[in-house]
N, C-alpha and C positions, 0 to 999 in steps of 0.2 A: 350629402348633396352639396355641391359647390354653388358659388354665387351665380354662375352662368345658368346652371340648371334651374335655380330658384327663380331668377329673373325671367326665364323663358316661359314660365307658367302664366304670369300675368295676374293682375289683381282680381279680376272677376273670376277667372278660373280657380284661383287659389281659394277664394271665398266659397265657390261652389264645392271644391274638394272638402273643405271643412264641414260644410253642411251635409254633403253626401256621406262623408265618413261617419258623421253623427247619425245620419239616416233617420233623423227626427224620431228616435225611439223605435226604429224598426228592427228587423231581424238581423240583417247583415248586408255588406257589400258582397255580392256573389262572385265566385271564381276562385281558382286555386293558385292565383299568382302571387299570394302573399309570401314574403320571405319567412314568415313564421314568427313565433313569439320571441325568438332570439334576436329578431331585428328591431324589436321595440326599444326605443331609447329610454333609458332610465332617468329621464328628466323629472324634476319636481316643479315644473313651471305651472303656475296657476293662471286661469282666466279670471272669471268673477268668483269670489269666494265669500264675500260678506253676506251674512244671513238675509238682511233686508233686500239685497239686490238679487239674490238667487231665488228666494221665495216670492215670486212676482205677483201672486194672487193673495191678497191679505186674508189672514184668518187668525183670530185671537184664540189661542189654545189654552186649555186648562192647565197643562203640565208639560214641561220640556224635560226630557230624560236623556242622559248620556249612557248608552249601552255598549259595553266593550264586546267586541267579537272574540272568537277563540284565538285570534292572533294578536289581540290587543288594540286593533283599530276601533276607534270610538264612533259609534253610529248616532246620528242625531234623530231622536224619536220624540214625537208629540202625541199626547194622550188626551182625548176629550171624553169626559164622563158626565153624562146628563145627571141632573139632580134626581136623587131617588133610585138611581140605577143599582141593581145588585146582580150577581151572576144568575139568580133565579129569574130575573125579568127578561133576560135575553143574552145571546152570545156577544162576545167582543168581535168587532170587524177589524181585520188587519188589512190595510191598503198598501200594496207594493207597486211602486212606479216602474216605468220603463227606462230604456237606455237613453242617456243624455237628458233625462227629465229629472224631476224631484217631487217631493210630496205635494207641492202646490198644484200639480197637474190633476189632483183629485178634488179640487176645491168644491165643485158643485155637489159631488157625491158625498163628500165629508159633511157639508152643511145639512144635506137632506137626511143623512143617517143620524146625526146628532139630534136634529129636530124630531125624528121619529122615535127617539129614546134609546138609541143604541150607543154603546161605548165604542169608540173608534181609536185605533192605534195607527198612526201614519209614521213613516220614517224615510230618511234619505238612504239609498243604497251606498255602499262604500265607494269612495272616489267620485261621488255625486253630491250636489247640493251642499248642505252644511255639515255632512259627515266627513270624517277624516279620510285622507288618502293613504292607502296601504301599499304594500309591495305589489308592483304591477304583475308579478307572477301569480298573484292571488286574485286577479281580475278574471274569475271563472264563474260559470253558472253553478258549479258544485259549491264553491265558496259562498256564493250568494244564498244558496239553500241553507248552509250552515249559519249564515248571518241571520236569516229569518228565524231559525231556531233560537238564536241568542235573544232576539227581540221578543219572541213569544215567552221564553223563560223569564226574562227580566220584567216584562210588563203584565203578563197574564199567566202566571205559573199554574193556575187552576181554572177550571170552568171551560165552557164551550167556546170555540172560535170559528169564524168564517173568514176565509182567505180570499182576497180579491186582488188580481194581478193584471196589469196592462203590459203587453208586449214582453220585454225582458222580465217584468215582474211576474207574468204568467209562467215563464220558463223557470223562474226562481221557485215558484210554488210547486211546479212539477218535480223539480230537483228535490225539494223538501219532502214531498210525498214519497219519492223513491228511497231517500236516505232514512226517513223516520216513519216507516209504515205503521208501527204500533201507536205512536202519538197521533198520526193521521186518523187511524181507525177509531181511537178512543176519544179524541177531543175535537177533531175538525168536523163540523156539522154542515159545511157547505164550501164550495169553491167556485169562484167566478173567474173565467179566463177570457180576457178582453183583448181582441186584436193581437193574438199571439200564435205561436207555432211550437210543435214538439221537435221540429227540425227533421233531419234525415235528408231525403232526396229533394231536389228542386227547390232550394232556398231562393229567396227573393233576389231578383236582379234589379238594382237601382236604375240602371239604364240612363246615365247622364250624357250619353253620347260617346263617340269614339275617343275624343281627346281626353275628357275627364276620367272616363273609365280606364283608359290606358295609363294615365298618370297614377291613379290610385293603385292599379295592378302593379305598376313598376316600382313605386316607392313605398306603398303599403304603410303599415304602422310607423315605420321609421321616419317617414316624411312628417307625420303629425307630431311625433316626439320632438323632432328637430325644430319644427315650426313653433311648437309650444315654448321653446327656449328663447325665441326671438319676439318678446312681447311687443316691441315697437312695430316690427314688421307685421305681426298678426293683427294688432289693433288698427294699423293703417289700412290693411286689406279689408277688414270688416267695415271701417268707416266708408271706404270707397265703394264697397260692394253691397250696400244696404238694399238697393233695389233687387240685386241678384238674390240676396238672402230672402227677401219677402216673397219673390216669385217661387223660389225653391221650397220654402216652408209651406206656402199655399199648395204647391203641387204635391208634396210628399206627405203633408199632414192632413189635408182637408179635401173633401169632395165638393164643397160649395164655397163660394167666395166669402172670405172672412174679413172683418174690419182690420184696418192697418194697425190699430192699437193691439189687437189680439196677436197679430203676426210679430210685432215688436216685443211684446211680453214673452212670447214663445222663443224668439231669438235670444233674449236675455237668459232664459232658462237653459236653452241648448248650449249656448256658448259660455255658460257658467260652469260647464263640465270641462275638466282639464283635458287638454289635447293628448297628453301622454296616456291618460286613462281611456280615452276614445280609441286610440291606437292599440292599446293592450286588449280591450274587449273585442275588437273587430275579428281577429282570427278565431276567438272562442265562439262568437256568434255564427261565424261562417261555417264552423265545423259542428254546430250544435246537433245533438241527437239525444233527447231525453224520452224517447218513446218507451223505453223499458220501465220508466217510472209510472206510466199511465195505469197499469193494473192496480197500483196503490190507491187509485181514485174510483175504482169501479163501484164500490159500495158507498160512495159519498155523493150527495146531491151536487151536481155540477151544472153551471150555466156557462155557455159558450156564446160570445157575442162578437160579431164582425161587421165591418162596414163594407157595403157592396163596391165602393170605389177606393178601397184601401189598396194602394199600389205597392206597399211594403210587405204586408202580410195579407194577400188577397184571400177571398172567401174559401179558396181551395184548402188553405191551411186549417181554417176552422172546421171545414168539412172532414178533413183527415182526423182531427181531434174527435169530432162527433162520431165518426166511424169506429174509433177505438173505444169510445165511451158511449155505447148505444142508449144508455138511460139518461144521458145528459139532455138538457134543454138547449137547443141550438137556435140562435136568433141572428139573422142578417138584417142590419138596418139599411134601408135603401138610400143611396145618394151620398153617403158620408164616407170619410177617409179614415186614416189610421188613428188620429186623435179624436175618436168619436165621443169620448167622455167630456171633451171640451166643445166639440163642434155641435153635438146634439145630446146634451146631458140627460134629457128626459128618459129616453128608452134605456140608457145604461143604468140610471138610478132606479127606474121602475123594475128593471130586471134583477138588480141586486136586492131590492126590497122584497120582490117576489121569491127570490131564492131563500132569503131569511125566513119568510113565512113557510115556504115549502119544507125547509130543513127542520124547522121547529114542529111542523105538522107531522113529519115522518118520525121525529123523536117521540111524539106523543103516541103515534100508532105502534111504534116499537115497544114503548113502555107498556101499552095496553096488552100487546101480545105476550110480553114476558109475564105480566100479571096473570093473564088467563092461564098460561102454562103452569105457573106456580100454584094457582088454585086447583087446576086439574090434577096436579101431583100431590095436593094436600099439604103444601108447604107454606101457603100464605093465604091471607084474606083478600077478597077482591079489592083492587086499588082504583081510585078515581083517576081520570085522565088529567094529565098536567096541563095547566093553562099558562099563557104568557103573562 
């Protein structure tokens, strides 16, 4: 892009493009006009990278762990283990955040889970938050599923786990289930899919209007990669366009009016994501289709949660998941948007806690059935039902 093209966009429009491209953790910018992954500039320009700036909601963790992925990228992981916890007292909950977010987007759920006595593992996905940035060619949902496996192996090599994913985090979990069916069957005792989609047809249209959608379609990921290398220009656009940022974050993240402080914290989180990474993930999200992975979750307790005013992954996406997983619990929270875990944390937290109790109850029922079968076959004595 030359200077004339760049200048013609304008500060407010460029700010909107950055936010639109980030899509506030949503599924994708829809349309087939991207030049493809080959158009993504291989810049290594950072936006905000300092840990204290990126993790905008404070939480004092018990343990910080550096986990290498299978390609050597080091993932930032935090582990919270309540006093007295053992694998026998309950599963470990692994929280997987969405696109352009980081682990601090789970702050309310994380606090509640730890208070309830659960061990919690949270991490920043590659090229997000405090994790390292890897090769842009590896900014794929399949790679994120492999990264999740690396986190599980490093932090929780044994015992039961419950996986909770928001938006791209839910896609990560679905990819994980498809790639590792045996591990999912043997150790995953529950899955929560929050404001997410398995992809396929009719992905979300952001709908920023003819001008912005046209610019994104024309320049695609390459525009963001190039802009990311111009730190002064990008910083100036953001400073000049804060009102635009706030309005766009409010529109695409939430269904009810949110305090300005929340909008600014979220802006810091979103724009803490490298622009080249945003551009690299966009085509992947646009072409997403992990529906073939869903059969791997049929025998796992699943919770599906959506916001009725989510404009990025509308309830139709969660309904499609529920149709594919008929035994899943499907909840639509009225009046809230895409970041429902921050907008209305109560229903999301209660749903996750309910899933944990349900999964443990089903484990007990399964153990009891196995014990009865062993007794009927004369191979074992009656066993007592396991308690939490």
